[in-house]
C-alpha positions as CSV (number, residue, x, y, z in Angstrom):
1,M,-140.1,18.8,-57.8
2,K,-140.3,16.8,-61.0
3,I,-137.7,18.1,-63.5
4,V,-137.6,17.3,-67.2
5,R,-135.1,18.1,-69.9
6,F,-136.7,18.8,-73.1
7,L,-136.7,20.4,-76.6
8,S,-139.0,23.4,-76.7
9,E,-141.1,24.5,-79.6
10,E,-138.4,27.0,-80.4
11,G,-135.8,24.3,-80.6
12,E,-134.1,25.2,-77.3
13,I,-132.9,22.6,-74.8
14,C,-134.5,23.5,-71.5
15,L,-134.9,22.2,-67.9
16,G,-138.4,22.5,-66.5
17,S,-140.7,21.5,-63.7
18,I,-143.8,19.6,-64.8
19,E,-147.2,19.8,-63.1
20,R,-150.2,17.5,-63.5
21,D,-152.6,20.3,-64.4
22,R,-150.4,21.6,-67.2
23,P,-149.7,18.7,-69.6
24,G,-147.3,19.4,-72.4
25,E,-145.9,22.4,-70.6
26,A,-143.1,23.1,-68.1
27,R,-142.0,25.9,-65.9
28,I,-138.4,26.8,-66.7
29,V,-135.8,25.8,-64.2
30,R,-132.5,27.7,-64.2
31,G,-129.2,26.7,-62.6
32,D,-126.7,23.8,-62.5
33,W,-127.0,20.2,-61.4
34,L,-124.0,20.7,-59.1
35,G,-125.1,24.1,-58.0
36,K,-128.5,25.6,-57.2
37,L,-131.7,25.0,-59.3
38,E,-134.2,27.8,-59.3
39,L,-137.8,27.6,-60.5
40,T,-138.7,30.6,-62.6
41,G,-142.1,32.1,-63.6
42,Q,-141.4,31.4,-67.3
43,T,-143.1,28.5,-69.1
44,A,-142.4,26.6,-72.3
45,H,-144.2,24.0,-74.4
46,I,-142.5,20.6,-74.6
47,R,-141.9,19.4,-78.1
48,H,-139.8,16.3,-77.2
49,L,-138.6,14.9,-73.9
50,L,-134.9,14.2,-73.6
51,A,-133.0,12.3,-70.9
52,P,-133.5,14.4,-67.8
53,L,-129.7,15.0,-67.6
54,D,-126.5,14.7,-69.6
55,P,-124.3,13.1,-67.0
56,P,-120.5,13.4,-67.0
57,N,-120.1,9.9,-65.6
58,I,-122.4,6.8,-65.2
59,L,-121.2,4.6,-62.4
60,A,-123.3,1.4,-62.0
61,V,-123.6,-1.4,-59.5
62,G,-123.9,-4.9,-60.8
63,L,-126.0,-7.8,-59.3
64,N,-127.5,-5.7,-56.6
65,Y,-130.9,-7.1,-57.2
66,D,-131.3,-10.7,-55.9
67,R,-133.9,-11.7,-58.5
68,H,-131.8,-10.4,-61.4
69,A,-128.7,-12.3,-60.1
70,E,-130.8,-15.5,-60.1
71,E,-132.1,-14.8,-63.6
72,T,-128.6,-14.5,-65.0
73,N,-127.4,-17.5,-62.9
74,I,-124.6,-15.5,-61.3
75,S,-124.2,-15.6,-57.5
76,R,-124.4,-12.2,-55.8
77,P,-120.9,-11.1,-54.8
78,E,-119.9,-10.1,-51.3
79,I,-118.2,-6.9,-52.6
80,P,-120.3,-4.9,-55.1
81,V,-119.4,-5.1,-58.7
82,L,-118.9,-1.6,-60.1
83,F,-118.7,-0.7,-63.8
84,I,-118.9,2.4,-65.9
85,K,-121.3,2.9,-68.9
86,A,-120.2,5.2,-71.6
87,T,-122.0,8.6,-71.7
88,T,-123.0,7.8,-75.3
89,T,-125.4,5.2,-74.0
90,V,-127.7,7.9,-72.6
91,I,-131.0,8.4,-74.5
92,G,-134.4,9.8,-73.7
93,P,-137.4,7.8,-72.4
94,D,-139.1,7.5,-75.8
95,E,-136.0,7.0,-78.0
96,M,-135.1,3.7,-79.8
97,I,-132.6,1.3,-78.4
98,L,-130.2,0.1,-81.2
99,L,-128.8,-3.4,-80.8
100,P,-125.2,-3.9,-82.0
101,L,-124.6,-5.6,-85.3
102,G,-122.1,-7.8,-83.7
103,G,-124.6,-9.4,-81.3
104,P,-128.2,-8.3,-81.9
105,G,-129.8,-11.4,-80.5
106,R,-128.7,-11.2,-76.9
107,G,-130.0,-7.8,-75.8
108,G,-131.0,-7.7,-72.2
109,Y,-133.1,-5.1,-70.2
110,E,-132.7,-4.3,-66.5
111,A,-134.9,-1.7,-64.9
112,G,-133.2,0.3,-62.2
113,L,-133.2,3.3,-60.0
114,A,-130.6,6.0,-61.0
115,L,-129.3,8.3,-58.2
116,V,-128.3,11.7,-59.4
117,I,-125.4,13.2,-57.4
118,G,-125.9,16.9,-56.9
119,R,-122.8,17.9,-54.9
120,R,-119.1,17.3,-55.5
121,A,-118.3,14.3,-53.3
122,K,-115.3,12.3,-52.2
123,N,-114.7,10.0,-49.2
124,V,-118.3,10.5,-48.0
125,R,-119.3,8.7,-44.9
126,R,-122.1,6.2,-45.3
127,E,-124.5,8.0,-43.0
128,D,-124.0,11.2,-45.0
129,A,-124.4,9.7,-48.5
130,L,-128.1,10.6,-49.2
131,G,-127.3,14.3,-48.5
132,Y,-125.3,14.3,-51.8
133,V,-128.2,12.9,-53.8
134,L,-130.1,15.5,-55.8
135,G,-132.8,13.2,-56.9
136,Y,-133.8,10.0,-58.7
137,T,-134.8,8.9,-62.2
138,C,-135.7,5.7,-64.0
139,A,-133.0,3.8,-65.8
140,N,-132.8,0.9,-68.1
141,D,-129.4,-0.8,-67.9
142,V,-129.4,-2.4,-71.3
143,S,-126.8,-5.1,-72.0
144,A,-125.5,-7.2,-74.8
145,R,-125.2,-10.4,-72.8
146,D,-123.0,-12.2,-75.2
147,W,-120.4,-9.4,-75.2
148,Q,-120.8,-9.0,-71.4
149,I,-120.4,-12.6,-70.3
150,E,-119.5,-15.0,-73.1
151,K,-117.2,-13.4,-75.7
152,Q,-115.2,-11.2,-73.4
153,K,-115.2,-13.2,-70.2
154,R,-117.3,-10.7,-68.1
155,Q,-116.2,-7.5,-69.7
156,W,-119.1,-5.6,-68.2
157,A,-118.3,-2.1,-69.5
158,R,-118.0,-3.5,-73.1
159,G,-121.3,-5.3,-73.0
160,K,-123.1,-2.4,-71.4
161,S,-121.7,0.6,-73.3
162,F,-123.0,0.3,-76.8
163,D,-124.8,3.5,-78.0
164,T,-128.3,3.9,-76.7
165,F,-127.9,1.3,-73.9
166,C,-128.9,3.7,-71.0
167,P,-132.4,5.1,-71.5
168,L,-133.2,7.6,-68.6
169,G,-136.3,9.4,-67.5
170,P,-138.8,10.7,-68.2
171,C,-138.1,13.0,-65.2
172,L,-135.8,13.5,-62.3
173,V,-137.7,13.6,-59.0
174,T,-135.8,15.7,-56.3
175,G,-134.9,14.0,-53.1
176,D,-137.2,16.1,-50.9
177,E,-140.2,14.2,-52.5
178,I,-138.7,10.8,-51.8
179,P,-137.8,10.4,-48.1
180,D,-136.9,6.7,-48.5
181,P,-135.8,5.4,-51.9
182,N,-135.8,1.8,-50.6
183,L,-139.7,1.9,-50.7
184,L,-139.9,2.7,-54.4
185,G,-141.1,0.0,-56.7
186,I,-139.1,-0.9,-59.9
187,R,-140.7,-2.5,-62.9
188,A,-139.6,-3.4,-66.4
189,I,-142.5,-3.6,-68.9
190,L,-141.9,-5.0,-72.4
191,N,-144.8,-4.8,-74.9
192,G,-147.3,-4.5,-72.1
193,Q,-146.0,-7.4,-70.2
194,V,-144.4,-7.0,-66.8
195,M,-140.9,-8.7,-67.0
196,Q,-139.4,-7.5,-63.7
197,D,-141.1,-6.3,-60.6
198,S,-139.3,-5.5,-57.3
199,T,-142.2,-3.6,-55.8
200,P,-141.8,-3.7,-51.9
201,P,-144.5,-5.6,-50.1
202,T,-147.1,-3.4,-48.3
C-alpha cells in the first residue's frame, strides 16, 4: 500500500492510500503508525501533500553510501556513524528548503532511503530487524557542510538539523510491497540533472 499524509479540501490532515487510477484522491486510512492501519471506504481530495509521517525521532546513519563517502573525501568508518536530525527538519516533498543565514553557500543534498519503524523495538536481533519496518519513503538528508565539518569539527547533528533539512515523501510504501529494499534505486535530481545514482545493476 502507498500511504500519503495530506491536507484535504476541508483543511483536515489525513492519511490515505493512493491508487494510479484516481489521481488527486486518496482512500482514507485510519489507525496509528505503531498500531494497526486500516483502509476505509471513504475518500478525500488531496489539496496539498505533506511529509508522509510526523516522526518522533529521526535516527540517521552517516557515510553508509560508498560513493558519497568518496565525494566528501571522508573514509568510510568500520563502525557506523549515527546521528540525530531534529524533527523540525521534516518537510513535505514539494516544500522549500531554507538555507541558514549563517552558512547559505555550503548546502548539500543526499538522497536516501528512510525506513519507518512500525513496532516498538529494543535489543532486536539482526535477523528479525525487517519485521519491525512498517515501510519505506524517500528522504533528502540536507546538510550545511561548513557547520557539519569545518566550523564545528564534525558536529553532524548541528550541520544537519537546520529547519527544513529533511524532506520526506511523497508517500510511504509498506514493506509487503518491497520484499528486498537492497534492490531499490536511489537518485538525487537537481534542476533536471542526475546528481547521485545508486541504482543497483541489473
